[in-house]
C-alpha atoms as one frame of an Amber mdcrd trajectory, in Angstrom:
protein
  20.726 -24.286  21.756  23.416 -21.842  22.307  26.251 -20.554  20.647  29.808
 -21.914  21.240  31.808 -19.348  23.274  33.525 -16.636  21.330  37.111 -17.904
  19.975  36.423 -21.511  21.052  37.865 -24.172  18.695  34.980 -25.521  16.469
  35.871 -28.307  13.878  32.713 -28.427  12.159  29.435 -26.345  11.527  26.389
 -27.539   9.577  23.561 -25.254   8.537  20.799 -24.936   5.910  19.603 -21.695
   4.376  16.039 -21.079   2.716  14.154 -18.251   1.204  10.868 -17.366  -0.573
   7.785 -19.364   0.751   4.899 -18.126  -1.099   1.848 -20.253   0.644  -0.291
 -19.908  -2.727   2.331 -21.264  -4.816   2.823 -24.756  -3.268   3.214 -26.981
  -0.359   6.186 -26.967   2.041   7.517 -30.422   0.895  11.049 -29.031   1.259
  10.450 -28.327   5.183   9.319 -31.698   5.813  12.699 -33.150   4.436  14.464
 -30.105   5.928  13.320 -30.878   9.430  15.012 -34.417   9.242  18.382 -32.975
   7.891  21.540 -33.048  10.412  22.108 -29.221  10.707  22.706 -27.008  13.735
  20.545 -24.084  12.396  18.524 -22.520   9.431  19.244 -19.288   8.056  15.864
 -17.988   6.557  17.068 -15.198   4.141  13.682 -13.448   3.435  10.337 -13.591
   2.068   8.984 -15.543   4.930   5.394 -14.452   4.151   3.930 -12.902   1.129
   1.496 -10.026   0.885  -1.274  -9.720  -1.704  -5.081 -10.974  -2.103  -5.828
 -14.690  -2.509  -5.726 -15.732  -6.177  -7.890 -18.668  -7.342  -6.389 -21.593
  -9.208  -3.103 -22.170  -7.010  -2.315 -25.191  -4.933  -3.348 -23.263  -1.733
  -4.829 -19.948  -1.208  -4.210 -17.058   1.367  -6.920 -16.243   3.874  -8.015
 -12.750   4.322  -7.435  -9.716   2.335  -3.835  -7.976   1.211  -2.407  -7.415
   4.708  -2.117  -3.446   5.597  -2.286  -3.219   9.178  -1.309  -5.111  12.399
  -3.986  -7.437  12.373  -4.055  -8.521   8.857  -0.043  -9.205   9.082  -0.660
 -11.246  12.232  -3.427 -13.132  10.192  -0.755 -13.939   7.480   1.770 -14.852
   9.921  -0.961 -17.319  11.533  -1.706 -18.963   8.096   1.909 -19.505   7.205
   2.942 -20.938  10.583  -0.160 -23.364  10.707   1.575 -25.268   8.217   2.757
 -28.644   9.777   6.032 -29.020   7.892   7.118 -25.332   8.837   6.238 -26.089
  12.311   8.555 -29.255  12.383  11.499 -27.096  10.977  11.042 -24.448  13.610
  10.833 -27.286  16.202  14.060 -28.938  15.056  16.269 -26.174  14.670  16.944
 -22.549  15.602  16.151 -19.867  12.947  18.130 -16.993  12.245  15.736 -14.853
  10.075  16.393 -11.675   7.941  13.712 -10.112   5.932  13.426  -8.998   2.269
  10.597  -7.037   0.617   7.275  -9.504   0.696   6.994  -9.210   4.579   6.042
  -5.753   3.943   5.289  -5.042   0.214   7.016  -6.047  -3.128   9.812  -4.069
  -3.989   9.362  -1.489  -1.506  12.658   0.762  -0.651  12.946   2.486   2.773
   9.656   4.549   2.956   8.770   3.926  -0.822   6.204   1.662  -2.156   6.450
   0.825  -5.702   2.705   1.984  -6.234   3.793   5.729  -5.147   1.760   5.408
  -2.065   2.041   8.596   0.215   5.135   7.877   2.379   3.607   8.643   5.648
   0.656   6.176   4.841   3.218   3.516   3.659   5.382   3.942   6.832   2.350
   3.056   9.092   1.980  -0.007   6.970   5.633  -0.844   7.094   5.661  -0.294
  10.787   2.744  -2.748  11.288   4.506  -5.347   9.220   7.706  -5.023  11.288
   5.811  -5.272  14.533   4.257  -8.447  13.259   7.562  -9.684  12.143   9.077
  -9.351  15.311   6.011 -10.937  17.015   6.231 -14.031  15.156   9.998 -14.960
  14.260  13.007 -15.532  16.794  14.908 -12.150  17.184  16.946 -10.720  19.736
  15.403  -8.235  22.226  17.555  -5.510  20.638  15.592  -6.084  17.429  12.410
  -4.836  19.314  10.802  -2.146  16.936  11.621   1.385  17.935   9.008   3.590
  16.358   8.831   2.930  12.710  12.067   1.119  12.570  13.599  -2.241  13.531
  17.289  -3.124  13.551  17.690  -6.417  11.969  21.446  -6.453  10.936  23.556
  -8.280  13.173  26.429 -10.837  13.741  26.915 -14.376  14.962  30.051 -15.799
  15.930  30.493 -19.503  15.784  33.536 -20.189  17.820  36.826 -19.294  15.868
  35.237 -20.918  12.776  32.674 -18.736  11.150  31.323 -15.270  11.559  28.148
 -14.382   9.884  27.186 -10.800   8.992  23.546 -10.691   8.550  22.163  -7.734
   6.407  19.025  -5.653   5.886  18.822  -4.671   2.472  15.441  -3.071   2.541
  14.926  -0.657   5.298  17.487   1.840   4.623  18.047   1.540   0.896  17.583
   4.270  -1.614  14.846   4.119  -4.167  15.315   1.883  -7.091  17.593   3.402
  -9.944  16.385   4.541 -13.590  12.667   4.660 -12.463  11.395   6.440 -15.403
   8.054   7.085 -13.661   7.788   3.237 -12.803   8.370   2.285  -8.992   9.995
  -1.042  -7.886  12.610  -3.081  -9.896  13.017  -3.358 -13.537  15.561  -4.469
 -16.053  17.099  -1.344 -17.584  19.861  -1.117 -20.299  21.668   1.677 -17.981
  21.480   4.950 -16.544  23.933   7.094 -14.401  21.869   6.697 -11.378  22.707
   3.034 -11.363  26.321   3.661 -10.692  25.913   6.701  -8.394  28.507   6.393
  -5.543  26.104   8.414  -3.331  23.230   5.845  -3.415  23.291   2.991  -1.104
  21.528  -0.675  -0.711  22.480  -0.582   3.028  22.432   2.936   4.024  25.663
   4.526   5.511  25.258   3.359   9.001  25.165  -0.551   8.276  27.621  -0.199
   5.525  30.114   1.319   7.702  29.162  -1.429  10.264  29.772  -4.282   7.609
  33.000  -2.571   6.542  34.234  -2.440  10.290  33.199  -6.069  10.795  34.841
  -7.290   7.656  38.237  -5.218   8.701  38.088  -6.924  12.242  37.115 -10.447
  11.360  39.436 -13.311  12.701  37.306 -16.273  12.184  38.296 -18.972   9.661
  35.229 -18.269   7.249  33.607 -14.883   6.783  30.019 -15.265   5.815  27.680
 -12.504   4.621  23.975 -13.688   4.791  21.616 -11.273   2.639  18.613 -11.471
   0.861  19.755 -11.128  -2.908  22.176 -12.407  -5.529  25.325 -10.162  -5.228
  26.984 -11.052  -8.517  26.612  -8.814 -11.579  24.217 -10.535 -13.770  23.557
  -9.084 -17.200  20.107 -10.150 -18.514  18.700 -10.694 -21.940  20.326 -11.740
 -25.301  23.392  -9.614 -26.787  23.708  -6.788 -27.666  20.527  -5.793 -25.562
  21.823  -6.758 -21.997  20.099  -5.142 -18.920  20.354  -5.067 -15.091  17.736
  -5.724 -12.626  17.422  -2.616 -10.554  15.826  -4.043  -7.181  19.011  -6.176
  -6.467  22.844  -5.450  -6.072  23.077  -4.421  -9.876  20.832  -1.343  -9.307
  23.382  -0.217  -6.372  26.475  -1.268  -8.117  28.682   1.204  -6.118  27.750
  -0.363  -2.758  28.640  -3.688  -4.015  31.856  -2.284  -5.231  32.774  -0.916
  -1.879  32.169  -4.138  -0.018  34.212  -6.167  -2.734  37.059  -3.356  -2.273
  36.804  -3.716   1.468  37.334  -7.692   1.104  40.288  -7.041  -1.314  41.904
  -4.596   1.189  41.102  -6.149   4.567  41.521  -9.733   3.301  39.150 -11.349
   5.848  39.512 -15.167   5.694  37.450 -17.173   3.042  34.693 -14.803   2.376
  31.567 -16.347   1.237  28.241 -14.835   0.297  24.812 -16.621   0.728  21.450
 -15.189  -0.834  18.128 -15.921  -2.009  15.194 -13.636  -3.747  15.736 -15.087
  -7.249  13.902 -18.475  -6.691  16.825 -20.219  -8.191  20.236 -21.909  -7.538
  23.165 -19.852  -8.601  27.097 -20.452  -7.883  29.224 -17.312  -8.915  32.638
 -15.902  -8.515  32.778 -12.414  -7.004  35.089  -9.900  -8.526  36.474  -6.540
  -8.420  35.599  -6.326 -12.054  33.060  -8.611 -13.571  33.798  -7.325 -17.119
  37.532  -8.597 -16.982  37.890 -12.408 -16.998  41.229 -12.203 -15.686  40.051
 -10.141 -12.629  40.968 -12.372  -9.496  38.115 -13.829  -7.619  37.738 -12.348
  -4.180  34.828 -14.304  -2.669  32.356 -17.087  -3.399  28.656 -16.987  -3.729
  25.738 -19.389  -3.255  22.302 -18.639  -3.939  19.454 -20.796  -2.825  16.134
 -21.454  -4.582  12.761 -20.947  -3.185  10.876 -23.357  -0.591   7.715 -22.917
  -2.933   7.469 -19.603  -5.026   7.803 -20.179  -8.579  11.166 -19.809 -10.482
  12.250 -17.615 -13.370  12.226 -18.682 -17.092  14.993 -21.419 -17.263  15.679
 -21.075 -20.760  16.103 -17.200 -20.783  18.418 -17.067 -17.622  20.251 -20.030
 -19.020  21.140 -18.072 -22.197  21.830 -14.949 -20.052  24.415 -17.023 -17.687
  26.511 -17.433 -20.923  27.031 -13.586 -21.073  28.215 -13.894 -17.396  31.392
 -15.774 -17.175  31.713 -15.608 -13.388  28.476 -17.471 -13.216  29.452 -21.171
 -12.434  26.265 -22.767 -12.189  22.412 -22.024 -12.654  19.069 -23.636 -12.268
  15.573 -22.427 -11.860  13.342 -25.520 -12.335  13.370 -26.906  -8.757  12.190
 -25.950  -5.200  14.239 -26.555  -2.308  17.093 -25.348   0.131  20.679 -25.488
   0.542  22.795 -27.520   3.101  26.324 -26.212   3.978  29.072 -28.075   6.047
  32.124 -25.910   7.373  35.272 -27.295   8.544  38.483 -25.379   8.986  39.854
 -26.333   5.584  36.657 -26.891   3.571  33.140 -25.517   2.815  30.718 -27.728
   1.043  27.328 -26.777  -0.153  24.594 -29.164  -1.205  21.554 -28.018  -3.339
  18.571 -30.026  -2.245  15.638 -30.411  -4.444  12.075 -31.750  -4.275  10.090
 -33.042  -7.199   7.269 -30.992  -6.822   5.390 -28.579  -4.482   2.093 -28.784
  -6.157   1.285 -32.004  -4.160   1.667 -32.398  -0.122   4.315 -34.884  -0.681
   7.449 -35.372  -2.806  10.980 -36.907  -2.635  14.032 -34.944  -1.879  17.474
 -35.376  -3.709  20.622 -33.651  -3.908  20.794 -31.521  -7.394  24.301 -30.566
  -7.181  27.354 -30.069  -4.743  30.181 -27.591  -4.400  33.345 -27.130  -2.301
  35.449 -24.197  -1.265  39.060 -24.743  -0.118  40.477 -22.740   2.719  42.339
 -19.780   0.955  40.973 -20.436  -2.584  37.852 -18.545  -3.107  35.709 -19.913
  -5.884  33.381 -22.893  -5.511  34.420 -26.295  -7.559  31.400 -28.734  -8.275
  32.101 -31.984  -6.983
C-alpha cells in the first residue's frame, strides 16, 4: 500500500496502535483479532521484543539467553515473528514502528544502562540491537544504521487529513533524573533535576525537528506518535505523591516546551498516542496540570499492551483521582486501540481480549471516545 499524495483530500483514515508484546507473558490473541479489523495500517509504539533470560512458570518461554549481540537479538526476533497471529497482522496491514527500551535493555537512556555497564560496552550491545531492529521491521532506507546510531524519528502525511510525527524517546535522552545511585526509572517525590530545562527526553536536534513540524503543520489533525504517557501522573496516595522518572514526568521541561509550542503555533487538532504503561488512559494535556482551569491543549490516548502484564489496578485507580486531567484508566485487560479519523471527528475504540493465558479468546470493545474538530479533549460515547 502507498500513502495518498501530499495534500490530497482524504475523507477518512483508520488505524490501530499497539505496544508491549512480551512473548513470555501470554499468547498474541489480540493480534488474531486485529488482523481481521478494517484498518489502513498499524502503529507499533515500542517493545516489539523483550530482552531477558527465559523464566519458567509463564504461558510461553523465551528461547536462548538474554540477547547481548547481533546473533542473540536476531534469535529473539525470529522467536517473536514465528507467532502466527503476529504474522497475520503483518500480512494484513503495513506497520509503522518505533521502539522503546526493551528492544535493547530495560530503562536504558542513550548510552547508559540501568545496571551502569561501561558505556563503551553498552553501546556495542545497543548497536547490535539497532541492527537487528532494522533487519526485522519495515523501515525506510534512511533508517539504515550509521555506526552506533539509527535515525528512527520521522513524519507521515496522509493527504490533507492527518500528519503523524513519530518520535524516538530512547536514543537521545538524558539519563533518568533523581537517580540516587540507582539506574533506570523510579518513583520519586521530586528533585530539582527532574525540572531542569537543560535536560531533554528527545535530544536537541529531534526536539527542534518536532517543534518546527508543529509550527508548519497544515493537516486537519496533528498526531504525535510516541512510546510513553505524556500527561503528568502523580503516583501514590496523598500526601506522598511521586513521579515516574523514566517517562515524560522525568523530563518535564521537554513536555512543557512541546505543549508551549502547541499553544503558540496552534496546529490543528493535536492528538498524542502512546503505550509503555500496559494500560488504557485518556487524558487532557494542559500547560499547567496543577490548575484545573488551565485550558486543554491536546488530547491523549494511551493503549494497553498486547500481552505484557498491567500495573496494579487499585493503586492506579486511586492515583488517577489525584490527577483530574485523567478521564479514563483501565489496566486489567490486554488489547489494542482502533482510531477512525474524519475531517470533523476522531473516534477511538479500546479493544480488549478476555485472556492471553490461553491461545484463544474473544474480543470486545471496552470503551469508546470521540474528539470533535476544534475541541481538544475526548468525550466518552
